[in-house]
C-alpha positions as a Markdown table, in Angstrom:
| # | Residue | x | y | z |
|---|---|---|---|---|
| 1 | Unk | 0.1 | -0.1 | 0.1 |
| 2 | Unk | 0.9 | 3.6 | 0.1 |
| 3 | Unk | 0.3 | 5.8 | 3.2 |
| 4 | Unk | 2.4 | 8.6 | 3.2 |
| 5 | Unk | 4.2 | 10.5 | -0.3 |
| 6 | Unk | 5.8 | 13.8 | -1.0 |
| 7 | Unk | 5.4 | 16.2 | -3.7 |
| 8 | Unk | 8.4 | 18.8 | -3.4 |
| 9 | Unk | 8.7 | 20.0 | -6.9 |
| 10 | Unk | 8.1 | 23.3 | -7.9 |
| 11 | Unk | 4.7 | 24.4 | -9.1 |
| 12 | Unk | 6.0 | 25.0 | -12.5 |
| 13 | Unk | 8.0 | 21.6 | -12.8 |
| 14 | Unk | 4.7 | 19.9 | -11.8 |
| 15 | Unk | 2.7 | 21.8 | -14.5 |
| 16 | Unk | 5.5 | 21.0 | -17.2 |
| 17 | Unk | 5.3 | 17.6 | -16.7 |
| 18 | Unk | 1.5 | 17.1 | -16.5 |
| 19 | Unk | 0.5 | 19.5 | -18.9 |
| 20 | Unk | -2.6 | 21.2 | -17.1 |
| 21 | Unk | -3.9 | 24.3 | -17.9 |
| 22 | Unk | -4.0 | 25.8 | -14.5 |
| 23 | Unk | -1.4 | 27.8 | -12.8 |
| 24 | Unk | -1.6 | 26.9 | -9.1 |
| 25 | Unk | 0.8 | 27.7 | -6.6 |
| 26 | Unk | 1.6 | 25.5 | -3.6 |
| 27 | Unk | 4.1 | 24.7 | -1.0 |
| 28 | Unk | 6.7 | 21.7 | -1.1 |
| 29 | Unk | 5.3 | 18.7 | 1.1 |
| 30 | Unk | 7.3 | 16.3 | 2.8 |
| 31 | Unk | 5.0 | 13.9 | 4.5 |
| 32 | Unk | 1.7 | 14.0 | 2.7 |
| 33 | Unk | -0.8 | 12.0 | 4.7 |
| 34 | Unk | -4.3 | 10.6 | 4.4 |
| 35 | Unk | -7.6 | 12.9 | 5.0 |
| 36 | Unk | -5.3 | 15.9 | 4.0 |
| 37 | Unk | -5.8 | 18.0 | 0.7 |
| 38 | Unk | -3.8 | 16.5 | -2.6 |
| 39 | Unk | -2.9 | 17.5 | -5.9 |
| 40 | Unk | -4.2 | 15.3 | -8.7 |
| 41 | Unk | -4.8 | 15.9 | -12.3 |
| 42 | Unk | -7.8 | 15.2 | -14.2 |
| 43 | Unk | -9.2 | 15.4 | -17.8 |
| 44 | Unk | -12.1 | 17.7 | -17.7 |
| 45 | Unk | -13.8 | 18.5 | -21.3 |
| 46 | Unk | -10.6 | 17.5 | -23.2 |
| 47 | Unk | -8.3 | 19.5 | -21.0 |
| 48 | Unk | -6.2 | 18.5 | -18.3 |
| 49 | Unk | -7.0 | 20.2 | -15.0 |
| 50 | Unk | -5.3 | 20.6 | -11.7 |
| 51 | Unk | -7.8 | 19.2 | -9.2 |
| 52 | Unk | -7.3 | 19.4 | -5.3 |
| 53 | Unk | -9.1 | 16.4 | -3.3 |
| 54 | Unk | -9.3 | 14.7 | -0.2 |
| 55 | Unk | -6.8 | 11.6 | -0.1 |
| 56 | Unk | -9.0 | 8.6 | 1.1 |
| 57 | Unk | -11.9 | 7.9 | -1.7 |
| 58 | Unk | -15.8 | 8.3 | -0.7 |
| 59 | Unk | -17.9 | 6.8 | -3.1 |
| 60 | Unk | -21.0 | 8.8 | -4.2 |
| 61 | Unk | -23.5 | 6.4 | -2.9 |
| 62 | Unk | -21.8 | 6.6 | 0.7 |
| 63 | Unk | -24.9 | 7.7 | 3.1 |
| 64 | Unk | -22.5 | 8.9 | 6.2 |
| 65 | Unk | -18.6 | 9.4 | 5.3 |
| 66 | Unk | -18.1 | 9.2 | 9.0 |
| 67 | Unk | -18.8 | 5.8 | 9.3 |
| 68 | Unk | -17.3 | 4.6 | 5.9 |
| 69 | Unk | -13.6 | 3.0 | 5.8 |
| 70 | Unk | -11.1 | 5.3 | 4.6 |
| 71 | Unk | -10.2 | 4.2 | 1.1 |
| 72 | Unk | -6.7 | 5.7 | 0.4 |
| 73 | Unk | -5.5 | 2.9 | -1.9 |
| 74 | Unk | -7.5 | 0.7 | -4.6 |
| 75 | Unk | -6.1 | -2.8 | -5.7 |
| 76 | Unk | -5.4 | -2.5 | -9.5 |
| 77 | Unk | -6.2 | -6.2 | -9.8 |
| 78 | Unk | -9.9 | -5.8 | -8.6 |
| 79 | Unk | -10.5 | -2.1 | -8.7 |
| 80 | Unk | -12.6 | -2.8 | -11.7 |
| 81 | Unk | -15.3 | -5.1 | -10.1 |
| 82 | Unk | -15.5 | -3.7 | -6.7 |
| 83 | Unk | -18.3 | -1.5 | -5.7 |
| 84 | Unk | -16.4 | 1.3 | -4.2 |
| 85 | Unk | -13.9 | 1.7 | -7.1 |
| 86 | Unk | -16.1 | 0.2 | -10.2 |
| 87 | Unk | -17.5 | 3.8 | -11.1 |
| 88 | Unk | -14.5 | 6.0 | -10.9 |
| 89 | Unk | -12.6 | 3.1 | -12.9 |
| 90 | Unk | -15.1 | 3.7 | -15.7 |
| 91 | Unk | -15.4 | 7.9 | -15.4 |
| 92 | Unk | -13.0 | 9.5 | -12.9 |
| 93 | Unk | -9.3 | 8.1 | -13.8 |
| 94 | Unk | -6.9 | 10.7 | -12.2 |
| 95 | Unk | -2.9 | 11.2 | -11.7 |
| 96 | Unk | -1.3 | 11.9 | -8.6 |
| 97 | Unk | 2.2 | 13.9 | -9.1 |
| 98 | Unk | 4.5 | 12.9 | -6.7 |
| 99 | Unk | 8.2 | 13.2 | -5.8 |
| 100 | Unk | 8.7 | 10.2 | -3.9 |
| 101 | Unk | 6.6 | 8.1 | -1.3 |
| 102 | Unk | 7.4 | 6.1 | 2.3 |
| 103 | Unk | 7.2 | 2.6 | 2.7 |
| 104 | Unk | 7.7 | 0.5 | 5.8 |
| 105 | Unk | 9.7 | -2.9 | 6.2 |
| 106 | Unk | 9.1 | -5.1 | 9.1 |
| 107 | Unk | 12.2 | -6.0 | 11.1 |
| 108 | Unk | 12.9 | -7.6 | 14.4 |
| 109 | Unk | 13.3 | -4.1 | 15.9 |
| 110 | Unk | 10.1 | -3.0 | 14.5 |
| 111 | Unk | 9.1 | -1.0 | 11.2 |
| 112 | Unk | 12.0 | 0.7 | 9.5 |
| 113 | Unk | 10.4 | 3.7 | 7.0 |
| 114 | Unk | 12.2 | 3.9 | 3.7 |
| 115 | Unk | 12.1 | 6.7 | 1.0 |
| 116 | Unk | 11.5 | 5.7 | -2.5 |
| 117 | Unk | 11.9 | 8.0 | -5.3 |
| 118 | Unk | 12.8 | 7.9 | -9.1 |
| 119 | Unk | 16.2 | 6.5 | -9.5 |
| 120 | Unk | 17.0 | 9.7 | -11.9 |
| 121 | Unk | 15.3 | 12.2 | -9.6 |
| 122 | Unk | 12.5 | 13.2 | -11.4 |
| 123 | Unk | 8.8 | 13.7 | -10.7 |
| 124 | Unk | 6.6 | 10.6 | -11.0 |
| 125 | Unk | 2.7 | 9.9 | -11.5 |
| 126 | Unk | 0.8 | 7.6 | -9.5 |
| 127 | Unk | -2.5 | 6.1 | -11.4 |
| 128 | Unk | -5.5 | 7.1 | -9.1 |
| 129 | Unk | -9.4 | 7.5 | -9.1 |
| 130 | Unk | -11.6 | 10.4 | -7.8 |
| 131 | Unk | -15.2 | 10.6 | -6.8 |
| 132 | Unk | -17.5 | 13.6 | -5.8 |
| 133 | Unk | -19.7 | 13.0 | -2.9 |
| 134 | Unk | -22.6 | 15.4 | -2.3 |
| 135 | Unk | -24.2 | 15.9 | 1.3 |
| 136 | Unk | -27.9 | 16.2 | 1.6 |
| 137 | Unk | -27.4 | 20.0 | 2.3 |
| 138 | Unk | -26.3 | 20.4 | -1.2 |
| 139 | Unk | -22.2 | 20.6 | -0.6 |
| 140 | Unk | -19.7 | 18.6 | -2.8 |
| 141 | Unk | -16.7 | 17.2 | -1.9 |
| 142 | Unk | -14.0 | 15.7 | -4.0 |
| 143 | Unk | -11.8 | 12.7 | -2.9 |
| 144 | Unk | -9.2 | 10.3 | -4.4 |
| 145 | Unk | -7.4 | 7.2 | -3.9 |
| 146 | Unk | -4.3 | 5.7 | -5.4 |
| 147 | Unk | -4.2 | 2.5 | -7.1 |
| 148 | Unk | -1.5 | -0.2 | -6.0 |
| 149 | Unk | -0.2 | -3.4 | -7.5 |
| 150 | Unk | 2.2 | -6.2 | -6.6 |
| 151 | Unk | 6.0 | -5.0 | -6.0 |
| 152 | Unk | 8.5 | -5.2 | -8.5 |
| 153 | Unk | 11.9 | -6.8 | -7.5 |
| 154 | Unk | 13.6 | -3.9 | -5.8 |
| 155 | Unk | 10.2 | -3.1 | -3.7 |
| 156 | Unk | 9.4 | -6.6 | -2.9 |
| 157 | Unk | 12.5 | -6.4 | -0.2 |
| 158 | Unk | 10.6 | -3.9 | 1.8 |
| 159 | Unk | 7.0 | -4.6 | 1.0 |
| 160 | Unk | 4.7 | -6.6 | -1.1 |
| 161 | Unk | 2.8 | -3.7 | -2.7 |
| 162 | Unk | 3.7 | -0.5 | -4.5 |
| 163 | Unk | 1.7 | 2.2 | -6.1 |
| 164 | Unk | 0.7 | 2.2 | -9.9 |
| 165 | Unk | 3.4 | 4.3 | -11.4 |
| 166 | Unk | 2.7 | 5.8 | -15.2 |
| 167 | Unk | 5.1 | 6.8 | -18.0 |
| 168 | Unk | 4.1 | 10.5 | -19.4 |
| 169 | Unk | 3.2 | 8.5 | -22.8 |
| 170 | Unk | 0.5 | 6.8 | -20.8 |
| 171 | Unk | -1.0 | 10.1 | -19.3 |
| 172 | Unk | -3.3 | 10.6 | -21.7 |
| 173 | Unk | -4.5 | 7.1 | -22.4 |
| 174 | Unk | -5.2 | 6.7 | -18.4 |
| 175 | Unk | -7.1 | 10.0 | -18.1 |
| 176 | Unk | -9.3 | 9.5 | -21.3 |
| 177 | Unk | -12.3 | 8.0 | -19.8 |
| 178 | Unk | -14.5 | 8.9 | -22.4 |
| 179 | Unk | -13.0 | 7.3 | -25.1 |
| 180 | Unk | -10.5 | 4.7 | -23.3 |
| 181 | Unk | -12.6 | 1.7 | -21.6 |
| 182 | Unk | -11.5 | 0.2 | -18.5 |
| 183 | Unk | -10.2 | -3.1 | -20.4 |
| 184 | Unk | -7.9 | -1.2 | -22.4 |
| 185 | Unk | -6.1 | 0.7 | -19.5 |
| 186 | Unk | -5.6 | -2.7 | -17.3 |
| 187 | Unk | -2.1 | -3.3 | -19.0 |
| 188 | Unk | -0.9 | -0.1 | -17.4 |
| 189 | Unk | -1.6 | -1.0 | -14.0 |
| 190 | Unk | 1.6 | -3.1 | -13.8 |
| 191 | Unk | 4.6 | -2.9 | -11.6 |
| 192 | Unk | 7.1 | -0.1 | -12.9 |
| 193 | Unk | 10.6 | -1.6 | -13.9 |
| 194 | Unk | 12.7 | -2.8 | -11.4 |
| 195 | Unk | 15.8 | 0.0 | -12.0 |
| 196 | Unk | 13.4 | 2.9 | -12.1 |
| 197 | Unk | 13.2 | 3.5 | -8.4 |
| 198 | Unk | 15.8 | 3.7 | -5.4 |
| 199 | Unk | 15.0 | 3.3 | -1.6 |
| 200 | Unk | 17.1 | 4.7 | 1.2 |
| 201 | Unk | 16.5 | 4.3 | 4.8 |
| 202 | Unk | 15.0 | 7.2 | 6.7 |
| 203 | Unk | 14.4 | 8.5 | 10.3 |
| 204 | Unk | 11.1 | 7.2 | 12.3 |
| 205 | Unk | 10.2 | 10.8 | 12.3 |
| 206 | Unk | 8.5 | 10.5 | 9.4 |
| 207 | Unk | 6.0 | 8.0 | 11.4 |
| 208 | Unk | 4.4 | 11.6 | 12.8 |
| 209 | Unk | 2.1 | 13.6 | 10.4 |
| 210 | Unk | 3.2 | 16.8 | 12.2 |
| 211 | Unk | 6.8 | 16.5 | 10.9 |
| 212 | Unk | 6.8 | 17.9 | 7.5 |
| 213 | Unk | 10.6 | 18.8 | 6.5 |
| 214 | Unk | 13.5 | 17.7 | 4.3 |
| 215 | Unk | 15.2 | 16.0 | 7.0 |
| 216 | Unk | 12.7 | 13.2 | 6.8 |
| 217 | Unk | 14.3 | 12.0 | 3.4 |
| 218 | Unk | 17.9 | 12.3 | 4.3 |
| 219 | Unk | 19.3 | 8.3 | 4.4 |
| 220 | Unk | 20.5 | 7.5 | 7.7 |
| 221 | Unk | 22.4 | 4.2 | 8.7 |
| 222 | Unk | 19.9 | 1.4 | 9.5 |
| 223 | Unk | 21.1 | 1.1 | 12.9 |
| 224 | Unk | 20.4 | 4.7 | 13.7 |
| 225 | Unk | 17.0 | 5.0 | 11.5 |
| 226 | Unk | 15.0 | 3.8 | 14.5 |
| 227 | Unk | 16.6 | 6.6 | 17.1 |
| 228 | Unk | 14.5 | 9.1 | 19.0 |
| 229 | Unk | 13.3 | 11.7 | 17.1 |
| 230 | Unk | 14.3 | 15.2 | 17.9 |
| 231 | Unk | 12.1 | 17.7 | 16.2 |
| 232 | Unk | 13.1 | 21.3 | 16.9 |
| 233 | Unk | 10.6 | 23.8 | 18.0 |
| 234 | Unk | 10.9 | 25.7 | 14.5 |
| 235 | Unk | 10.0 | 22.6 | 12.8 |
| 236 | Unk | 6.9 | 21.9 | 14.9 |
| 237 | Unk | 5.7 | 25.4 | 14.3 |
| 238 | Unk | 6.1 | 25.2 | 10.6 |
| 239 | Unk | 4.3 | 21.8 | 10.5 |
| 240 | Unk | 1.4 | 22.8 | 12.4 |
| 241 | Unk | 0.7 | 26.3 | 11.8 |
| 242 | Unk | 0.7 | 29.0 | 8.8 |
| 243 | Unk | -0.2 | 28.5 | 5.2 |
| 244 | Unk | 1.6 | 25.3 | 4.4 |
| 245 | Unk | -0.9 | 23.1 | 5.6 |
| 246 | Unk | -4.0 | 25.5 | 4.5 |
| 247 | Unk | -3.6 | 24.4 | 0.8 |
| 248 | Unk | -2.2 | 20.9 | 1.1 |
């Protein structure tokens, strides 16, 4: 699964890769977590658009979101058949821009976090789904989930699942729900090549959502990775207040 990720590229770089017509401004995020607003790219009337959604998909037929399971991931192998994702697979496919993601490996000492990112340092795109949920009072909320698949050889040493990562040449096919049926995108939902990603052990500070700073991605020796976190007063203030979490 994928439960934390980052988007640290500049707005201009993200827009250049994904080709949406909007010009949003947003801060770098180093520890994006479920239920937070996240960036996605959709196809709206033949044009790519930037769209903020809540991470954790709520199907349109849900009566009470508060009592519904948080769906941050959808299994690529079964999403087309599952009631929670079936409609979105047909009509609401999207992309999640990402700089990297975190995954935890079980060890005798506990769970060790790793930061996984493109080996060549580029941006990447996770295949995703989105839906709009309407409350009885007329308000709408857009939400989304990432698709996951079985791990490639590199990722299998850390976890048995990984996000579905799409190459730029596949963006249009994935997003074009009006002309490309689900059966024609199944071949896209496969593990990325073994050498596409690299993984480095990082501090367990990433376990806490309040920590959202560049130090989370610094490689540490495995014997030090689970050392007690030392969060400065400045880091805590930056992560909990001000404008950074207002948008993302």
